[in-house]
C-alpha positions in Angstrom: -3.5 -12.9 -4.1 -1.8 -16.3 -4.2 -3.4 -19.1 -6.0 -2.5 -21.4 -3.2 -5.9 -20.6 -1.7 -8.8 -22.0 -3.7 -12.0 -20.6 -2.2 -13.5 -18.1 0.2 -16.7 -19.2 2.0 -18.7 -16.3 3.2 -21.6 -16.0 5.6 -24.6 -13.9 4.5 -26.4 -11.7 7.2 -23.9 -9.4 8.9 -21.1 -10.4 6.5 -22.1 -9.5 3.0 -25.7 -8.3 3.4 -27.8 -6.7 6.2 -25.4 -4.5 8.1 -25.8 -5.3 11.8 -27.6 -8.6 11.1 -30.8 -7.0 12.0 -33.3 -9.0 10.0 -33.4 -12.1 12.2 -33.1 -10.5 15.6 -36.4 -8.6 15.5 -38.3 -11.6 14.3 -37.1 -13.7 17.2 -38.4 -11.1 19.6 -41.7 -11.0 17.8 -42.1 -14.8 17.8 -41.5 -15.1 21.5 -43.8 -12.1 22.2 -46.6 -14.0 20.4 -46.2 -16.8 22.9 -46.4 -14.5 25.9 -42.7 -14.2 26.6 -40.7 -10.9 26.2 -37.0 -11.4 25.3 -34.3 -8.8 25.1 -32.2 -8.0 22.0 -29.1 -9.6 23.5 -31.1 -12.8 24.2 -32.4 -12.7 20.6 -28.9 -12.3 19.3 -27.1 -14.7 21.6 -27.2 -17.9 19.4 -26.9 -16.0 16.1 -25.3 -17.9 13.3 -27.1 -21.1 14.2 -29.8 -22.8 12.1 -33.0 -20.9 13.0 -35.0 -23.6 14.7 -31.8 -24.4 16.7 -31.5 -20.7 17.5 -35.1 -20.5 18.9 -34.5 -23.6 21.0 -31.3 -22.1 22.4 -33.2 -18.9 23.4 -35.9 -20.9 25.1 -33.2 -22.7 27.1 -31.7 -19.5 28.5 -32.4 -19.5 32.2 -34.2 -16.1 32.3 -36.3 -17.0 29.2 -37.1 -20.4 30.6 -38.3 -18.8 33.8 -40.5 -16.4 31.9 -41.9 -19.2 29.8 -42.7 -21.2 33.0 -44.5 -18.2 34.4 -46.5 -17.6 31.2 -47.4 -21.3 30.5 -47.1 -23.1 33.8 -44.5 -25.5 32.2 -41.3 -25.5 30.3 -41.2 -25.0 26.5 -41.6 -28.3 24.7 -40.4 -29.5 21.3 -43.9 -28.8 20.0 -43.6 -25.2 21.2 -40.3 -24.8 19.4 -41.7 -26.3 16.2 -44.7 -23.9 16.5 -42.5 -20.9 17.0 -40.3 -21.9 14.0 -43.3 -22.4 11.9 -44.3 -18.8 12.7 -40.7 -17.6 12.2 -40.4 -18.7 8.6 -43.1 -16.4 7.0 -42.2 -13.5 9.2 -38.5 -13.8 8.2 -39.3 -14.3 4.5 -41.4 -11.2 4.6 -38.7 -9.2 6.3 -35.7 -10.3 4.1 -36.2 -7.9 1.1 -35.9 -5.0 3.4 -32.5 -6.2 4.7 -30.9 -7.3 1.4 -28.6 -4.3 0.9 -24.9 -5.2 0.5 -22.5 -4.3 3.2 -20.2 -1.6 1.9 -17.1 -3.1 0.3 -18.7 -6.4 -0.6 -18.6 -6.0 -4.4 -15.0 -4.7 -4.2 -14.0 -7.6 -2.1 -15.6 -10.1 -4.5 -13.8 -8.5 -7.4 -10.5 -9.1 -5.6 -11.4 -12.6 -4.8 -12.2 -13.3 -8.4 -9.0 -11.5 -9.6 -7.0 -13.8 -7.3 -8.6 -16.9 -8.9 -10.7 -17.8 -5.8 -14.1 -19.4 -6.0 -16.8 -17.9 -3.8 -19.1 -20.2 -1.6 -21.6 -19.1 1.0 -23.2 -20.7 4.0 -26.1 -19.5 6.1 -28.3 -20.1 9.1 -31.2 -19.3 6.8 -33.3 -22.1 5.2 -33.5 -22.6 1.5 -36.9 -21.0 1.4 -35.5 -17.9 2.9 -32.5 -17.8 0.6 -34.8 -18.2 -2.4 -35.9 -14.7 -1.4 -32.6 -13.2 -0.2 -30.4 -14.7 -2.9 -32.2 -13.0 -5.8 -32.4 -9.7 -3.9 -28.6 -9.8 -3.4 -28.1 -10.7 -7.1 -30.1 -7.5 -8.1 -27.4 -5.7 -6.1 -24.5 -7.5 -7.8 -23.6 -10.3 -5.4 -23.8 -13.8 -7.0 -21.7 -16.4 -5.3 -20.7 -19.7 -6.9 -22.5 -21.8 -4.3 -25.1 -21.3 -1.5 -25.5 -23.9 1.2 -28.4 -23.5 3.7 -28.8 -24.9 7.2 -31.7 -27.1 6.2 -29.7 -28.8 3.6 -27.2 -30.6 5.9 -27.6 -32.9 8.8 -26.7 -30.2 11.3 -25.9 -26.5 10.9 -23.2 -24.5 12.8 -21.1 -25.0 14.7 -20.8 -28.4 12.9 -18.7 -28.1 9.7 -21.1 -29.6 7.1 -22.3 -26.5 5.4 -18.7 -25.3 4.9 -17.6 -28.7 3.6 -20.7 -29.0 1.3 -19.8 -25.6 -0.1 -16.2 -26.7 -0.7 -17.5 -29.8 -2.4 -19.7 -27.8 -4.6 -16.8 -25.6 -5.5 -14.4 -28.6 -5.8 -12.0 -26.6 -3.6 -9.7 -28.8 -1.4 -8.0 -29.5 0.8 -10.0 -27.6 3.5 -6.8 -25.7 4.4 -7.0 -24.1 1.0 -10.4 -22.6 1.9 -11.1 -19.6 4.1 -14.3 -19.2 6.1 -15.5 -15.7 6.8 -18.3 -14.7 9.2 -19.6 -12.4 11.9 -20.6 -14.8 14.7 -18.9 -17.4 17.0 -20.8 -20.3 15.3 -19.4 -19.0 11.9 -15.9 -19.3 13.3 -16.5 -22.7 14.9 -18.0 -24.0 11.6 -14.8 -23.0 9.8 -12.5 -24.4 12.4 -14.3 -27.7 12.6 -14.1 -27.9 8.8 -10.3 -27.5 9.0 -10.4 -24.1 7.3 -8.7 -20.8 8.1 -11.1 -18.4 9.6 -11.7 -14.6 9.5 -14.2 -12.9 11.6 -15.8 -9.5 10.8 -16.5 -7.5 14.0 -18.1 -4.2 13.0 -20.8 -5.1 10.5 -22.6 -8.1 12.1 -24.2 -9.5 15.1 -21.5 -8.6 17.6 -22.3 -4.9 17.4 -25.8 -5.2 15.9 -25.8 -1.6 14.8 -27.4 -0.4 11.5 -25.0 1.4 9.0 -26.4 4.8 9.9 -26.0 4.0 13.6 -22.4 2.8 13.1 -21.5 5.8 11.0 -22.8 8.2 13.5 -20.3 7.0 16.1 -17.1 8.8 16.6 -13.9 6.8 16.0 -13.3 6.6 19.7 -16.8 5.4 20.4 -16.4 2.7 17.7 -13.2 1.4 19.2 -14.9 1.2 22.7 -17.7 -1.0 21.2 -15.4 -3.0 18.9 -12.8 -4.0 21.5 -15.1 -6.6 23.3 -16.6 -7.8 20.0 -13.1 -8.5 18.6 -12.1 -10.2 21.9 -15.1 -12.5 21.7 -14.4 -13.5 18.2 -10.7 -14.1 18.9 -11.7 -16.2 22.0 -13.7 -18.4 19.6 -10.6 -19.2 17.7 -10.7 -16.8 14.7 -7.3 -16.7 13.1 -7.9 -13.1 12.0 -10.5 -10.4 13.1 -11.3 -7.4 10.8 -14.0 -4.8 10.8 -15.7 -5.9 7.5 -15.5 -8.0 4.4 -13.8 -5.1 2.7 -10.6 -5.9 4.7 -10.7 -9.6 3.9 -8.7 -9.5 0.6 -5.6 -8.1 2.3 -5.8 -10.8 5.0 -6.0 -13.5 2.3 -2.7 -12.3 0.9 -1.3 -12.6 4.4 -2.7 -16.1 4.8 -1.3 -17.2 1.5 
């Protein structure tokens, strides 16, 4: 791996932990249900990658969800409603995180290759610092310890704005931005990297685009996997991803190609 690249900046859920990015999706559904509105899994997953309060607000603005909220409450959702749901989301998500902290297969092997190539490893996430204070140590128990973690509540605005990626690069003293590669499983991940001036790699099979658990994914035939992966790859490419791979395990080879 060429030393012309200085850092790789990874997303967390769906990229290095939590195959299928399943921890947040169920909590969004539960929070809206508590407020009398049933949302679907695709609606819950739609804004994935964004900071979590922003994510809740984006769900509430979806036309079908806004209609359901109006029917349940006789008015549209307010900022106070979003704040209330986010306040409920935090402890529910924190409680759920240890159950979804297993590393995605290939993560440790990819990290070993990054280190061998002289790359620093940063991470960004739509989770808050309080959430990462739970998830980070759980991942460390499993062998994943990045050089920097930047959370959505530590910058002025989360994805798709570039500030988390740039803050991570700053923490790593990795510059120029073109010497950094952003890796993630969602459209906001890719936009974060592009807006930061970084090369971007999307992972299509292990994250939010498919939303399958590892056993569910492994149970698919190769043909069935390809049928599901084709539109996921297309969405990530349409967002501007320079490369689309199935998982983080495939990233080291792409970094050689980039360099």
